[in-house]
C-alpha positions in Angstrom: -0.1 8.0 38.7 2.6 6.3 36.9 2.6 2.4 36.0 5.4 0.6 38.9 7.4 -2.2 37.8 9.3 -5.0 39.6 11.9 -6.9 37.6 12.8 -10.0 38.6 17.0 -9.8 37.2 16.8 -13.8 37.1 13.7 -14.6 34.7 13.1 -11.3 33.1 9.9 -10.9 34.0 8.1 -7.8 34.1 5.1 -7.2 36.7 2.5 -4.5 36.4 1.5 -3.8 40.1 -1.1 -1.4 38.8 -3.1 -5.1 38.0 -3.1 -8.1 39.2 -5.5 -8.8 35.8 -3.2 -8.4 33.7 -1.1 -11.7 32.6 2.6 -11.4 33.0 4.4 -11.1 29.7 8.3 -12.2 29.2 10.3 -9.1 28.5 13.0 -10.5 25.8 16.2 -10.7 26.0 17.0 -9.1 22.8 14.6 -6.8 19.9 14.1 -8.7 16.6 16.0 -7.5 13.8 14.3 -6.8 10.0 16.9 -6.8 7.5 15.7 -5.1 4.5 17.1 -5.6 0.9 17.2 -2.6 -1.4 18.1 -4.1 -4.5 17.1 -3.3 -8.1 14.5 -5.0 -10.1 14.1 -4.9 -13.7 11.1 -5.9 -16.0 11.4 -6.0 -19.7 15.1 -5.3 -19.6 15.1 -2.1 -17.7 15.8 -1.4 -14.4 12.8 0.1 -12.4 13.0 2.5 -9.4 10.5 2.3 -6.4 7.8 4.6 -7.8 7.6 2.8 -10.9 7.2 -0.6 -9.0 4.5 1.1 -6.4 3.0 3.4 -7.9 -0.4 3.3 -9.3 -0.6 4.9 -13.2 -3.6 6.0 -15.0 -3.8 5.7 -18.8 -6.2 7.3 -21.0 -7.0 4.7 -24.0 -8.9 6.4 -26.9 -10.1 5.3 -30.1 -10.6 7.8 -32.7 -13.1 7.2 -36.2 -10.6 8.8 -38.3 -12.3 8.2 -41.8 -12.8 10.7 -44.5 -16.3 10.1 -45.6 -18.1 7.5 -43.8 -21.5 9.0 -42.3 -23.7 6.4 -43.3 -21.1 3.7 -42.3 -20.0 4.1 -38.8 -17.2 2.6 -37.0 -18.9 0.0 -34.7 -15.6 -0.7 -31.4 -16.9 -3.2 -29.1 -13.7 -3.6 -25.9 -13.5 -6.3 -23.8 -11.2 -6.5 -20.5 -9.9 -9.4 -19.4 -10.0 -8.4 -15.7 -13.6 -7.1 -15.8 -15.2 -8.5 -18.5 -17.0 -6.8 -21.5 -16.3 -2.6 -21.0 -19.1 -1.9 -24.1 -19.4 0.0 -27.1 -20.3 2.7 -29.6 -20.6 3.1 -32.8 -18.6 6.4 -34.2 -19.6 8.5 -36.2 -16.9 10.5 -38.7 -14.8 12.0 -36.2 -16.1 10.9 -33.0 -14.5 8.6 -30.1 -14.6 6.0 -27.4 -12.3 5.8 -24.2 -11.7 4.8 -21.1 -9.2 4.8 -18.3 -7.0 2.1 -17.4 -5.6 2.1 -14.2 -2.4 -0.2 -13.3 -0.5 -1.2 -10.3 2.4 -2.9 -9.9 5.1 -3.2 -12.7 4.0 -6.8 -13.1 0.2 -5.8 -13.9 -1.3 -7.4 -16.6 -4.6 -4.8 -18.1 -5.2 -6.1 -21.3 -8.4 -4.6 -23.6 -9.3 -6.0 -26.3 -11.0 -4.4 -29.4 -13.3 -5.5 -32.0 -13.8 -3.1 -34.4 -16.1 -3.6 -38.2 -16.1 -1.1 -40.6 -17.9 -1.9 -44.1 -17.4 -5.4 -44.2 -14.1 -5.6 -42.5 -13.8 -7.1 -38.7 -10.5 -6.6 -37.4 -9.3 -7.1 -33.6 -6.2 -5.5 -31.2 -5.3 -5.0 -28.0 -6.0 -1.2 -27.6 -4.5 -1.6 -24.6 -2.2 -4.0 -23.1 0.0 -3.0 -20.0 3.4 -5.0 -20.8 3.5 -2.9 -24.2 1.8 -0.1 -23.2 3.5 0.9 -20.0 6.2 2.8 -21.9 4.5 3.2 -25.4 2.2 5.4 -24.1 5.3 7.7 -23.4 5.1 10.8 -20.2 1.7 11.7 -20.8 0.2 7.6 -20.6 -2.2 8.8 -23.7 -3.1 5.4 -25.9 -5.0 6.9 -28.9 -6.0 5.3 -31.9 -7.0 6.3 -35.3 -9.0 3.9 -37.3 -8.7 5.0 -40.7 -10.0 3.1 -43.8 -6.2 1.9 -44.6 -5.5 1.0 -41.1 -5.2 1.9 -37.6 -2.6 4.7 -35.9 -0.7 4.9 -32.6 -0.6 8.3 -30.7 1.3 9.1 -27.3 0.9 13.0 -27.9 -2.4 14.7 -28.1 -2.7 13.2 -31.8 -0.2 15.9 -33.5 1.8 12.3 -34.4 -0.1 9.4 -35.7 2.1 6.4 -36.8 0.6 3.6 -38.6 0.9 0.6 -37.0 -1.0 -2.0 -38.6 -3.7 -2.2 -41.7 -6.8 -4.0 -41.5 -5.9 -7.6 -43.2 
């Protein structure tokens, strides 16, 4: 059976005659209006779309031992996340790799992974992933690959097809 309502025209109150246990609630004279402003947002000088602002992106970060002959001296890698702390490390033999995925949220995400590399008495600390830098640098595939060689650190964002030297050991 449908509800029957009686409206008192002077005070705009509704009464439900189905139950006397329900309190009397006022009926508003107007319905609230919500104003949504669709304004452009930019980050790093580039305008972002709504999809870029609200999306979660997954990046593939990988460090590869690119030494030509180091079977007796592995490349030791140890990484730490600013968000989650120590993520561990590995001793990489020739052509071995160590990788992980990074999920970033909104465009202001501050994910950062710092890795310390040790090899043959050399030691280098660097940002393996920094969302402010790598959001665009890692390309459409979201690949952030590092090849560590005797003369320095190389970066690729295309499955390791093209490597660009980023910095030396010292």
